[in-house]
C-alpha positions as CSV (number, residue, x, y, z in Angstrom):
1,M,17.1,-24.5,5.6
2,G,17.8,-21.3,7.6
3,Q,21.2,-20.2,9.5
4,V,21.5,-18.5,12.6
5,Y,24.5,-15.9,12.5
6,E,26.6,-14.6,15.2
7,Q,26.2,-10.8,14.4
8,I,25.1,-8.4,11.5
9,D,27.9,-8.8,8.9
10,D,28.8,-6.5,6.3
11,R,26.8,-8.7,3.9
12,I,23.6,-9.0,6.0
13,R,23.8,-5.0,6.7
14,D,23.9,-4.4,3.3
15,F,20.9,-6.7,2.5
16,L,18.9,-4.9,5.3
17,L,20.0,-1.5,4.3
18,A,18.9,-2.2,0.8
19,Q,15.0,-3.2,1.4
20,R,12.4,-0.8,1.2
21,V,10.2,-2.1,3.9
22,F,10.3,-4.3,7.1
23,F,8.0,-5.5,9.5
24,V,7.9,-5.1,13.2
25,A,6.5,-7.8,15.6
26,T,6.0,-7.2,19.4
27,A,3.3,-8.6,22.1
28,P,2.6,-7.7,25.6
29,S,3.7,-10.1,28.1
30,G,1.3,-13.1,29.4
31,P,-1.4,-15.1,27.6
32,D,-3.7,-12.0,27.1
33,G,-3.4,-8.8,24.7
34,H,-2.9,-8.6,21.2
35,V,0.1,-9.3,19.3
36,N,1.0,-6.8,16.8
37,V,2.7,-6.6,13.5
38,S,3.6,-3.3,11.9
39,P,4.9,-2.4,8.1
40,K,7.5,0.4,8.4
41,G,9.3,1.9,5.3
42,L,10.4,5.3,4.3
43,T,13.7,5.8,2.7
44,D,16.6,6.1,5.1
45,S,14.3,5.6,8.1
46,F,16.5,2.4,9.4
47,A,20.1,2.1,10.3
48,V,22.4,-0.3,11.7
49,L,24.3,1.2,14.5
50,G,26.7,-2.1,15.0
51,P,26.9,-6.0,14.5
52,H,24.2,-6.2,17.1
53,R,22.1,-3.1,17.2
54,V,19.9,-1.4,14.8
55,A,17.3,1.5,15.1
56,Y,14.5,2.9,13.0
57,Y,12.4,6.1,12.9
58,E,9.2,5.5,14.3
59,Y,6.5,8.0,13.2
60,G,3.2,8.8,14.9
61,G,0.5,7.1,13.2
62,S,-2.9,5.0,14.1
63,G,-1.7,3.5,17.0
64,I,0.9,2.9,19.7
65,E,1.2,-0.9,20.2
66,T,5.1,-1.2,19.5
67,M,6.0,1.5,22.0
68,A,3.4,0.1,24.8
69,H,4.6,-3.4,24.5
70,L,8.6,-2.1,24.4
71,R,7.6,-0.5,27.6
72,E,6.1,-3.2,29.1
73,N,8.7,-6.0,28.0
74,G,11.2,-5.0,25.3
75,R,10.6,-7.8,23.3
76,I,10.7,-7.1,19.6
77,V,11.6,-8.9,16.3
78,L,12.3,-7.4,12.6
79,M,11.3,-9.3,9.5
80,V,12.9,-8.0,6.5
81,C,12.4,-9.8,3.0
82,A,13.4,-9.4,-0.6
83,F,10.6,-8.4,-2.4
84,D,13.2,-8.3,-5.8
85,G,16.4,-10.0,-6.5
86,P,17.2,-13.3,-4.8
87,P,14.8,-14.7,-2.3
88,K,15.9,-14.2,1.1
89,I,14.2,-12.9,4.6
90,Y,16.2,-12.0,7.5
91,R,15.1,-11.8,11.4
92,L,16.2,-9.8,13.9
93,H,15.2,-10.8,17.3
94,G,16.1,-8.4,20.3
95,R,15.3,-6.0,23.1
96,G,14.3,-2.7,22.2
97,E,13.4,0.8,23.7
98,A,11.9,3.6,22.0
99,V,13.8,6.5,22.6
100,L,11.3,9.5,22.2
101,A,11.9,12.2,19.9
102,E,12.3,14.8,22.4
103,D,14.7,12.3,24.6
104,P,18.3,14.2,24.7
105,R,19.8,10.6,23.2
106,A,17.9,10.9,20.2
107,A,19.8,14.0,18.6
108,E,23.0,11.5,18.7
109,L,20.8,8.4,17.5
110,I,20.1,10.4,14.4
111,T,23.3,11.1,13.3
112,H,23.8,7.1,12.5
113,F,21.0,7.6,9.8
114,P,21.4,8.5,6.2
115,A,18.9,11.4,6.4
116,P,17.2,13.3,9.2
117,P,13.9,12.6,10.0
118,H,10.7,14.0,8.6
119,V,8.2,15.9,10.7
120,G,6.2,13.8,12.9
121,L,8.6,11.6,14.2
122,R,7.6,9.9,17.5
123,S,10.6,8.0,18.3
124,I,13.8,6.2,17.3
125,V,13.4,2.5,18.4
126,V,16.7,1.1,19.1
127,I,17.1,-2.7,19.2
128,D,19.7,-4.7,20.8
129,V,19.5,-7.6,18.8
130,T,20.4,-10.9,20.5
131,R,19.5,-13.5,17.5
132,V,20.1,-13.1,13.7
133,S,18.6,-15.5,11.4
134,D,17.6,-16.1,7.7
135,S,15.1,-18.1,5.7
136,C,14.3,-18.5,2.3
137,G,12.2,-16.1,0.8
138,Y,10.5,-18.5,-1.9
139,G,6.9,-17.6,-1.1
140,V,7.6,-13.8,-1.1
141,P,6.3,-12.4,-4.3
142,L,8.4,-10.5,-6.8
143,M,7.1,-6.9,-6.3
144,S,8.4,-3.5,-8.1
145,Y,9.3,-0.3,-6.1
146,E,7.9,2.5,-7.2
147,G,8.5,5.0,-4.3
148,D,7.6,6.0,-1.0
149,R,4.2,7.2,-0.2
150,D,4.3,10.8,1.1
151,L,0.6,10.6,2.9
152,L,2.2,10.3,6.2
153,V,4.8,13.1,5.9
154,R,2.3,15.2,4.6
155,F,0.0,14.2,7.2
156,W,2.5,15.4,9.9
157,E,3.7,18.6,8.2
158,H,0.2,20.3,7.8
159,K,0.1,19.9,11.9
160,T,1.1,22.6,14.2
161,P,3.1,21.2,17.2
162,E,0.2,22.0,19.4
163,Q,-1.9,19.9,16.8
164,R,0.6,17.0,16.9
165,E,0.8,16.9,20.7
166,H,-3.0,16.8,21.0
167,Y,-2.9,14.0,18.4
168,R,-0.2,12.1,20.9
169,A,-2.4,13.0,23.7
170,T,-5.7,11.6,22.4
171,R,-5.0,9.2,19.5
172,N,-1.8,7.5,20.9
173,A,-2.1,7.5,24.7
174,A,-2.9,3.9,25.0
175,S,-2.6,0.9,23.4
176,I,-5.8,-1.2,22.2
177,D,-5.4,-3.1,25.3
178,G,-5.4,-0.3,27.3
179,A,-1.7,0.3,28.2
180,P,-0.8,4.1,28.9
181,M,1.9,5.3,27.0
182,F,2.5,8.7,27.9
183,A,1.9,8.6,31.6
184,E,5.4,10.0,32.7
185,R,4.7,13.4,30.7
């Protein structure tokens, strides 16, 4: 039986930081549009900022759904599963904001992570957590961690700043539902 917690305590924080992958879910407002679920990983890309606040590095990729949904309504949930050790799942529901990498606030946020971001950082997603809950992970398979994939890091390292901006402008300008992402730029 799952439990709801008042906050992210030390035990929950340690669990969250020990996991190698987590999942992010967002949705547009209203009945139309696509719900989005994205896997996130890369070592040192997640930070617990306080008992009701977490953040993660968000790198440019194939879509812009999470950022578009956050701009529209701010709703977000993270699901963190144990793929080794005791079976456990935590869900962090809340309101999020994607702080763009070039935003002056990003520099201060980066100080809360175990390591600086890789090239290609698009934003830091900051979540004000309103609900912390757990459930059993009995149906989650046991898997062994072999290491981070380096493909995303290498993809961005091989691009010039101009190529990175062009990618954002042409490939990440709007969500699959057509919500503009960088209209204010």
